[in-house]
N, C-alpha and C positions, 0 to 999 in steps of 0.2 A: 504494500500500500504506500503510495507516495502522496505527500501533501504539497500542493502548489501554494507557496507562500503569498504570491501576488493576489490570487483570487480566493485563497483559503478554502479551496475545494479539495476533497479527497478523491484521488484518481486511483481506481483499481486496475491493475494490469491483469490481463487474462493470460492463461497458459495455453499450451497447444491443445490440451484435452478440451478445454472450454471452447476454443475456436472451432475445432473439428466437430464438436457436439452441436454447436450453433449452425455450422454450414450444413451438416447432414439433416438437421431439423428443417432448415429452410428448403432443402431439396426434396422433401418427401412428396410433394405434389409437382415437382419439376420447377426449375427456376433458371432464368438467364443470369449471366455473370453480373450484370449491373444490379439486379435485384439482390443477389448474394452479397455483393460489395456493400450496398447501402444498409441492408438489414443486419448484416454481421458487423458493420462498422469497421471495414478493412480497406486498405489501399488496394488498387488493382494489382499491383505487383505482389503483395502478400497473398491476395486471393488466388492469383495464378499459381503460386507455389503450393498452397493447400489443395486447390482443385486438381492440379496435375498429380499430386501424390495420392489423393483419394481415388482418382480414376485409375492410376497405375495399380493400386492395391485391390481394385475391383469393388470398392465401396460406392462409387458413383459411376453412372454411365452418361456419356455426352453424345447427343444425337445430331450435333451440328448447330443446334439452337439452344437447347436447354440441358441442364444437368439434372439427373434424376437418380434418386437413391436406389440401389440394387437390393435384392433380398439379403445378400451378405452385409451390405451397408446397414440394413435395418437391424441385423443382429449386433453389428458393431456399435450402432447408435444406442441400443439398449445397454450394452456393456459400458459405454462411455457415460451414459446417464447415471447408471448405478455407481460407477466409480466417482463421478462428480459429487453425487450425494454423500458418499462415504468420506471423501476428502474434505469437502467444504461444509459438512454438517457441523452445526454449532451447538 
């Protein structure tokens, strides 16, 4: 957790697990890269890195227009969600 002294806002950094969890959740019904970038609050460069990796692993499929979660991606999303709950449970 970082504190920005000028605005006195608390800024939470997300880890890779949270980012992948967010991307997979967004892609459940299919989503274009622009939608993923805005909803996940990522830069296009960072989104490209994650999307490429998720496609290479078989968790997302890209049909030339949209990214859509695969059945294996659904299982991975469930695992990530469970892991996120365990790690960040207060």
